[in-house]
PyMOL CGO cylinders between C-alpha atoms (Angstrom):
from pymol import cmd
from pymol.cgo import CYLINDER

trace = [
    CYLINDER, 296.88, 164.32, -58.07, 299.63, 166.40, -59.62, 0.3, 1, 1, 1, 1, 1, 1,
    CYLINDER, 299.63, 166.40, -59.62, 302.81, 166.99, -57.69, 0.3, 1, 1, 1, 1, 1, 1,
    CYLINDER, 302.81, 166.99, -57.69, 303.75, 170.58, -56.84, 0.3, 1, 1, 1, 1, 1, 1,
    CYLINDER, 303.75, 170.58, -56.84, 306.19, 172.20, -59.18, 0.3, 1, 1, 1, 1, 1, 1,
    CYLINDER, 306.19, 172.20, -59.18, 309.73, 172.34, -57.84, 0.3, 1, 1, 1, 1, 1, 1,
    CYLINDER, 309.73, 172.34, -57.84, 309.92, 176.04, -58.71, 0.3, 1, 1, 1, 1, 1, 1,
    CYLINDER, 309.92, 176.04, -58.71, 307.00, 177.12, -56.47, 0.3, 1, 1, 1, 1, 1, 1,
    CYLINDER, 307.00, 177.12, -56.47, 307.78, 178.44, -53.05, 0.3, 1, 1, 1, 1, 1, 1,
    CYLINDER, 307.78, 178.44, -53.05, 305.27, 178.16, -50.25, 0.3, 1, 1, 1, 1, 1, 1,
    CYLINDER, 305.27, 178.16, -50.25, 304.71, 181.29, -48.17, 0.3, 1, 1, 1, 1, 1, 1,
    CYLINDER, 304.71, 181.29, -48.17, 306.66, 181.43, -44.93, 0.3, 1, 1, 1, 1, 1, 1,
    CYLINDER, 306.66, 181.43, -44.93, 304.79, 180.38, -41.82, 0.3, 1, 1, 1, 1, 1, 1,
    CYLINDER, 304.79, 180.38, -41.82, 305.11, 182.79, -38.90, 0.3, 1, 1, 1, 1, 1, 1,
    CYLINDER, 305.11, 182.79, -38.90, 304.48, 181.77, -35.31, 0.3, 1, 1, 1, 1, 1, 1,
    CYLINDER, 304.48, 181.77, -35.31, 301.22, 182.86, -33.72, 0.3, 1, 1, 1, 1, 1, 1,
    CYLINDER, 301.22, 182.86, -33.72, 301.31, 186.37, -32.29, 0.3, 1, 1, 1, 1, 1, 1,
    CYLINDER, 301.31, 186.37, -32.29, 304.22, 187.60, -34.40, 0.3, 1, 1, 1, 1, 1, 1,
    CYLINDER, 304.22, 187.60, -34.40, 301.93, 189.48, -36.78, 0.3, 1, 1, 1, 1, 1, 1,
    CYLINDER, 301.93, 189.48, -36.78, 300.40, 191.35, -33.85, 0.3, 1, 1, 1, 1, 1, 1,
    CYLINDER, 300.40, 191.35, -33.85, 303.81, 192.21, -32.46, 0.3, 1, 1, 1, 1, 1, 1,
    CYLINDER, 303.81, 192.21, -32.46, 305.10, 193.41, -35.82, 0.3, 1, 1, 1, 1, 1, 1,
    CYLINDER, 305.10, 193.41, -35.82, 302.07, 195.65, -36.36, 0.3, 1, 1, 1, 1, 1, 1,
    CYLINDER, 302.07, 195.65, -36.36, 302.37, 197.04, -32.81, 0.3, 1, 1, 1, 1, 1, 1,
    CYLINDER, 302.37, 197.04, -32.81, 306.09, 197.71, -33.28, 0.3, 1, 1, 1, 1, 1, 1,
    CYLINDER, 306.09, 197.71, -33.28, 305.44, 199.42, -36.62, 0.3, 1, 1, 1, 1, 1, 1,
    CYLINDER, 305.44, 199.42, -36.62, 302.68, 201.54, -35.07, 0.3, 1, 1, 1, 1, 1, 1,
    CYLINDER, 302.68, 201.54, -35.07, 304.97, 202.52, -32.17, 0.3, 1, 1, 1, 1, 1, 1,
    CYLINDER, 304.97, 202.52, -32.17, 307.82, 203.49, -34.50, 0.3, 1, 1, 1, 1, 1, 1,
    CYLINDER, 307.82, 203.49, -34.50, 305.49, 205.62, -36.65, 0.3, 1, 1, 1, 1, 1, 1,
    CYLINDER, 305.49, 205.62, -36.65, 303.95, 207.31, -33.58, 0.3, 1, 1, 1, 1, 1, 1,
    CYLINDER, 303.95, 207.31, -33.58, 307.33, 208.14, -32.00, 0.3, 1, 1, 1, 1, 1, 1,
    CYLINDER, 307.33, 208.14, -32.00, 308.69, 209.34, -35.36, 0.3, 1, 1, 1, 1, 1, 1,
    CYLINDER, 308.69, 209.34, -35.36, 305.69, 211.64, -35.85, 0.3, 1, 1, 1, 1, 1, 1,
    CYLINDER, 305.69, 211.64, -35.85, 306.08, 213.09, -32.36, 0.3, 1, 1, 1, 1, 1, 1,
    CYLINDER, 306.08, 213.09, -32.36, 309.79, 213.74, -32.87, 0.3, 1, 1, 1, 1, 1, 1,
    CYLINDER, 309.79, 213.74, -32.87, 309.17, 215.27, -36.30, 0.3, 1, 1, 1, 1, 1, 1,
    CYLINDER, 309.17, 215.27, -36.30, 306.55, 217.65, -34.93, 0.3, 1, 1, 1, 1, 1, 1,
    CYLINDER, 306.55, 217.65, -34.93, 308.79, 218.65, -32.00, 0.3, 1, 1, 1, 1, 1, 1,
    CYLINDER, 308.79, 218.65, -32.00, 311.73, 219.41, -34.29, 0.3, 1, 1, 1, 1, 1, 1,
    CYLINDER, 311.73, 219.41, -34.29, 309.53, 221.33, -36.73, 0.3, 1, 1, 1, 1, 1, 1,
    CYLINDER, 309.53, 221.33, -36.73, 308.10, 223.41, -33.88, 0.3, 1, 1, 1, 1, 1, 1,
    CYLINDER, 308.10, 223.41, -33.88, 311.60, 224.11, -32.61, 0.3, 1, 1, 1, 1, 1, 1,
    CYLINDER, 311.60, 224.11, -32.61, 312.98, 225.24, -35.97, 0.3, 1, 1, 1, 1, 1, 1,
    CYLINDER, 312.98, 225.24, -35.97, 309.92, 226.98, -37.42, 0.3, 1, 1, 1, 1, 1, 1,
    CYLINDER, 309.92, 226.98, -37.42, 308.49, 228.61, -34.29, 0.3, 1, 1, 1, 1, 1, 1,
    CYLINDER, 308.49, 228.61, -34.29, 309.11, 232.15, -33.08, 0.3, 1, 1, 1, 1, 1, 1,
    CYLINDER, 309.11, 232.15, -33.08, 311.72, 232.73, -30.43, 0.3, 1, 1, 1, 1, 1, 1,
    CYLINDER, 311.72, 232.73, -30.43, 310.81, 236.08, -28.93, 0.3, 1, 1, 1, 1, 1, 1,
    CYLINDER, 310.81, 236.08, -28.93, 310.89, 236.43, -25.18, 0.3, 1, 1, 1, 1, 1, 1,
    CYLINDER, 310.89, 236.43, -25.18, 309.89, 239.30, -22.96, 0.3, 1, 1, 1, 1, 1, 1,
    CYLINDER, 309.89, 239.30, -22.96, 309.15, 239.86, -19.31, 0.3, 1, 1, 1, 1, 1, 1,
    CYLINDER, 309.15, 239.86, -19.31, 305.45, 239.86, -20.07, 0.3, 1, 1, 1, 1, 1, 1,
    CYLINDER, 305.45, 239.86, -20.07, 305.61, 236.47, -21.81, 0.3, 1, 1, 1, 1, 1, 1,
    CYLINDER, 305.61, 236.47, -21.81, 307.60, 234.93, -18.96, 0.3, 1, 1, 1, 1, 1, 1,
    CYLINDER, 307.60, 234.93, -18.96, 305.20, 236.14, -16.25, 0.3, 1, 1, 1, 1, 1, 1,
    CYLINDER, 305.20, 236.14, -16.25, 302.77, 233.56, -14.85, 0.3, 1, 1, 1, 1, 1, 1,
    CYLINDER, 302.77, 233.56, -14.85, 299.21, 234.05, -16.04, 0.3, 1, 1, 1, 1, 1, 1,
    CYLINDER, 299.21, 234.05, -16.04, 296.46, 233.16, -13.62, 0.3, 1, 1, 1, 1, 1, 1,
    CYLINDER, 296.46, 233.16, -13.62, 293.15, 234.19, -15.20, 0.3, 1, 1, 1, 1, 1, 1,
    CYLINDER, 293.15, 234.19, -15.20, 294.13, 237.87, -15.30, 0.3, 1, 1, 1, 1, 1, 1,
    CYLINDER, 294.13, 237.87, -15.30, 294.73, 237.88, -11.54, 0.3, 1, 1, 1, 1, 1, 1,
    CYLINDER, 294.73, 237.88, -11.54, 298.15, 238.75, -10.16, 0.3, 1, 1, 1, 1, 1, 1,
    CYLINDER, 298.15, 238.75, -10.16, 299.61, 235.84, -8.18, 0.3, 1, 1, 1, 1, 1, 1,
    CYLINDER, 299.61, 235.84, -8.18, 299.72, 236.56, -4.46, 0.3, 1, 1, 1, 1, 1, 1,
    CYLINDER, 299.72, 236.56, -4.46, 301.27, 234.47, -1.73, 0.3, 1, 1, 1, 1, 1, 1,
    CYLINDER, 301.27, 234.47, -1.73, 302.70, 230.99, -1.73, 0.3, 1, 1, 1, 1, 1, 1,
    CYLINDER, 302.70, 230.99, -1.73, 301.61, 228.36, -4.22, 0.3, 1, 1, 1, 1, 1, 1,
    CYLINDER, 301.61, 228.36, -4.22, 301.55, 225.67, -1.53, 0.3, 1, 1, 1, 1, 1, 1,
    CYLINDER, 301.55, 225.67, -1.53, 298.16, 226.11, 0.05, 0.3, 1, 1, 1, 1, 1, 1,
    CYLINDER, 298.16, 226.11, 0.05, 296.51, 223.49, 2.17, 0.3, 1, 1, 1, 1, 1, 1,
    CYLINDER, 296.51, 223.49, 2.17, 293.14, 222.38, 0.91, 0.3, 1, 1, 1, 1, 1, 1,
    CYLINDER, 293.14, 222.38, 0.91, 290.27, 221.20, 3.03, 0.3, 1, 1, 1, 1, 1, 1,
    CYLINDER, 290.27, 221.20, 3.03, 290.47, 217.49, 3.82, 0.3, 1, 1, 1, 1, 1, 1,
    CYLINDER, 290.47, 217.49, 3.82, 286.83, 216.69, 2.89, 0.3, 1, 1, 1, 1, 1, 1,
    CYLINDER, 286.83, 216.69, 2.89, 287.62, 217.40, -0.76, 0.3, 1, 1, 1, 1, 1, 1,
    CYLINDER, 287.62, 217.40, -0.76, 290.36, 214.77, -0.70, 0.3, 1, 1, 1, 1, 1, 1,
    CYLINDER, 290.36, 214.77, -0.70, 288.02, 212.30, 1.00, 0.3, 1, 1, 1, 1, 1, 1,
    CYLINDER, 288.02, 212.30, 1.00, 285.40, 212.86, -1.69, 0.3, 1, 1, 1, 1, 1, 1,
    CYLINDER, 285.40, 212.86, -1.69, 288.04, 212.23, -4.36, 0.3, 1, 1, 1, 1, 1, 1,
    CYLINDER, 288.04, 212.23, -4.36, 289.10, 208.97, -2.68, 0.3, 1, 1, 1, 1, 1, 1,
    CYLINDER, 289.10, 208.97, -2.68, 285.46, 207.87, -2.27, 0.3, 1, 1, 1, 1, 1, 1,
    CYLINDER, 285.46, 207.87, -2.27, 284.84, 208.62, -5.94, 0.3, 1, 1, 1, 1, 1, 1,
    CYLINDER, 284.84, 208.62, -5.94, 287.81, 206.51, -7.01, 0.3, 1, 1, 1, 1, 1, 1,
    CYLINDER, 287.81, 206.51, -7.01, 286.78, 203.61, -4.77, 0.3, 1, 1, 1, 1, 1, 1,
    CYLINDER, 286.78, 203.61, -4.77, 283.15, 203.61, -5.88, 0.3, 1, 1, 1, 1, 1, 1,
    CYLINDER, 283.15, 203.61, -5.88, 284.16, 204.08, -9.51, 0.3, 1, 1, 1, 1, 1, 1,
    CYLINDER, 284.16, 204.08, -9.51, 286.34, 200.97, -9.37, 0.3, 1, 1, 1, 1, 1, 1,
    CYLINDER, 286.34, 200.97, -9.37, 283.51, 199.08, -7.74, 0.3, 1, 1, 1, 1, 1, 1,
    CYLINDER, 283.51, 199.08, -7.74, 281.22, 200.18, -10.58, 0.3, 1, 1, 1, 1, 1, 1,
    CYLINDER, 281.22, 200.18, -10.58, 283.72, 198.70, -13.04, 0.3, 1, 1, 1, 1, 1, 1,
    CYLINDER, 283.72, 198.70, -13.04, 283.60, 195.38, -11.17, 0.3, 1, 1, 1, 1, 1, 1,
    CYLINDER, 283.60, 195.38, -11.17, 279.79, 195.37, -11.16, 0.3, 1, 1, 1, 1, 1, 1,
    CYLINDER, 279.79, 195.37, -11.16, 279.55, 196.22, -14.87, 0.3, 1, 1, 1, 1, 1, 1,
    CYLINDER, 279.55, 196.22, -14.87, 282.06, 193.51, -15.79, 0.3, 1, 1, 1, 1, 1, 1,
    CYLINDER, 282.06, 193.51, -15.79, 280.03, 191.03, -13.73, 0.3, 1, 1, 1, 1, 1, 1,
    CYLINDER, 280.03, 191.03, -13.73, 276.84, 192.12, -15.51, 0.3, 1, 1, 1, 1, 1, 1,
    CYLINDER, 276.84, 192.12, -15.51, 278.46, 191.49, -18.88, 0.3, 1, 1, 1, 1, 1, 1,
    CYLINDER, 278.46, 191.49, -18.88, 279.48, 187.94, -17.90, 0.3, 1, 1, 1, 1, 1, 1,
    CYLINDER, 279.48, 187.94, -17.90, 276.32, 187.18, -15.90, 0.3, 1, 1, 1, 1, 1, 1,
    CYLINDER, 276.32, 187.18, -15.90, 275.20, 184.31, -18.15, 0.3, 1, 1, 1, 1, 1, 1,
    CYLINDER, 275.20, 184.31, -18.15, 278.54, 182.54, -17.88, 0.3, 1, 1, 1, 1, 1, 1,
    CYLINDER, 278.54, 182.54, -17.88, 278.95, 182.84, -14.10, 0.3, 1, 1, 1, 1, 1, 1,
    CYLINDER, 278.95, 182.84, -14.10, 275.67, 181.28, -12.99, 0.3, 1, 1, 1, 1, 1, 1,
    CYLINDER, 275.67, 181.28, -12.99, 274.59, 181.10, -9.37, 0.3, 1, 1, 1, 1, 1, 1,
    CYLINDER, 274.59, 181.10, -9.37, 278.13, 181.04, -8.04, 0.3, 1, 1, 1, 1, 1, 1,
    CYLINDER, 278.13, 181.04, -8.04, 278.83, 184.42, -9.64, 0.3, 1, 1, 1, 1, 1, 1,
    CYLINDER, 278.83, 184.42, -9.64, 275.48, 185.72, -8.42, 0.3, 1, 1, 1, 1, 1, 1,
    CYLINDER, 275.48, 185.72, -8.42, 276.27, 184.89, -4.79, 0.3, 1, 1, 1, 1, 1, 1,
    CYLINDER, 276.27, 184.89, -4.79, 279.78, 186.31, -5.05, 0.3, 1, 1, 1, 1, 1, 1,
    CYLINDER, 279.78, 186.31, -5.05, 278.45, 189.57, -6.48, 0.3, 1, 1, 1, 1, 1, 1,
    CYLINDER, 278.45, 189.57, -6.48, 275.71, 189.69, -3.84, 0.3, 1, 1, 1, 1, 1, 1,
    CYLINDER, 275.71, 189.69, -3.84, 278.37, 189.39, -1.15, 0.3, 1, 1, 1, 1, 1, 1,
    CYLINDER, 278.37, 189.39, -1.15, 280.38, 192.14, -2.87, 0.3, 1, 1, 1, 1, 1, 1,
    CYLINDER, 280.38, 192.14, -2.87, 277.39, 194.49, -3.07, 0.3, 1, 1, 1, 1, 1, 1,
    CYLINDER, 277.39, 194.49, -3.07, 276.46, 193.86, 0.59, 0.3, 1, 1, 1, 1, 1, 1,
    CYLINDER, 276.46, 193.86, 0.59, 280.04, 194.69, 1.62, 0.3, 1, 1, 1, 1, 1, 1,
    CYLINDER, 280.04, 194.69, 1.62, 279.89, 197.81, -0.54, 0.3, 1, 1, 1, 1, 1, 1,
    CYLINDER, 279.89, 197.81, -0.54, 276.66, 198.87, 1.15, 0.3, 1, 1, 1, 1, 1, 1,
    CYLINDER, 276.66, 198.87, 1.15, 278.08, 198.19, 4.63, 0.3, 1, 1, 1, 1, 1, 1,
    CYLINDER, 278.08, 198.19, 4.63, 281.11, 200.33, 3.76, 0.3, 1, 1, 1, 1, 1, 1,
    CYLINDER, 281.11, 200.33, 3.76, 278.82, 203.16, 2.69, 0.3, 1, 1, 1, 1, 1, 1,
    CYLINDER, 278.82, 203.16, 2.69, 276.83, 202.88, 5.94, 0.3, 1, 1, 1, 1, 1, 1,
    CYLINDER, 276.83, 202.88, 5.94, 280.09, 202.93, 7.91, 0.3, 1, 1, 1, 1, 1, 1,
    CYLINDER, 280.09, 202.93, 7.91, 281.25, 206.09, 6.13, 0.3, 1, 1, 1, 1, 1, 1,
    CYLINDER, 281.25, 206.09, 6.13, 277.88, 207.69, 6.74, 0.3, 1, 1, 1, 1, 1, 1,
    CYLINDER, 277.88, 207.69, 6.74, 277.89, 206.83, 10.47, 0.3, 1, 1, 1, 1, 1, 1,
    CYLINDER, 277.89, 206.83, 10.47, 281.47, 208.11, 10.87, 0.3, 1, 1, 1, 1, 1, 1,
    CYLINDER, 281.47, 208.11, 10.87, 280.43, 211.46, 9.39, 0.3, 1, 1, 1, 1, 1, 1,
    CYLINDER, 280.43, 211.46, 9.39, 282.66, 211.25, 6.33, 0.3, 1, 1, 1, 1, 1, 1,
    CYLINDER, 282.66, 211.25, 6.33, 279.73, 212.23, 4.10, 0.3, 1, 1, 1, 1, 1, 1,
    CYLINDER, 279.73, 212.23, 4.10, 278.65, 215.24, 6.19, 0.3, 1, 1, 1, 1, 1, 1,
    CYLINDER, 278.65, 215.24, 6.19, 279.19, 218.60, 4.55, 0.3, 1, 1, 1, 1, 1, 1,
    CYLINDER, 279.19, 218.60, 4.55, 279.24, 221.91, 6.31, 0.3, 1, 1, 1, 1, 1, 1,
    CYLINDER, 279.24, 221.91, 6.31, 280.60, 223.22, 9.55, 0.3, 1, 1, 1, 1, 1, 1,
    CYLINDER, 280.60, 223.22, 9.55, 281.29, 220.52, 12.10, 0.3, 1, 1, 1, 1, 1, 1,
    CYLINDER, 281.29, 220.52, 12.10, 280.65, 221.27, 15.78, 0.3, 1, 1, 1, 1, 1, 1,
    CYLINDER, 280.65, 221.27, 15.78, 283.71, 221.45, 17.98, 0.3, 1, 1, 1, 1, 1, 1,
    CYLINDER, 283.71, 221.45, 17.98, 284.35, 218.26, 19.89, 0.3, 1, 1, 1, 1, 1, 1,
    CYLINDER, 284.35, 218.26, 19.89, 284.94, 218.31, 23.59, 0.3, 1, 1, 1, 1, 1, 1,
    CYLINDER, 284.94, 218.31, 23.59, 288.40, 217.00, 24.23, 0.3, 1, 1, 1, 1, 1, 1,
    CYLINDER, 288.40, 217.00, 24.23, 290.11, 216.65, 27.53, 0.3, 1, 1, 1, 1, 1, 1,
    CYLINDER, 290.11, 216.65, 27.53, 293.35, 218.50, 27.81, 0.3, 1, 1, 1, 1, 1, 1,
    CYLINDER, 293.35, 218.50, 27.81, 296.22, 216.69, 29.37, 0.3, 1, 1, 1, 1, 1, 1,
    CYLINDER, 296.22, 216.69, 29.37, 297.89, 218.59, 32.11, 0.3, 1, 1, 1, 1, 1, 1,
    CYLINDER, 297.89, 218.59, 32.11, 301.63, 218.54, 31.83, 0.3, 1, 1, 1, 1, 1, 1,
]
cmd.load_cgo(trace, "trace")
């Protein structure tokens, strides 16, 4: 077995994960540099004409009337919250389905418990009237006499 030549240099050994960090740092530097370059080019090469018509707010060819702070109906916010909650639960169920083979019966029973709780939450929302759309009848409330 021949001995290595004294003039040969072995390649440097880098710790694990350093290559990934270096490539991420290089990608970040290039991305930020490109963004800054495009912003400066737009600033120096773009037109700078202003007029009252250009500074006016455009709202689909409708003149703005009133205050911008309008209160929206609460059911729309509830639907948005329900969507977010059920969307996150769908992510959990899909991730469980991907790893179904690895989890075995323990994972099956945990996901069954999760789905039953999800269903009970939906029934609760339904019984409370959170899923009812349309005009709600006025509730009879007792007035306190002062």
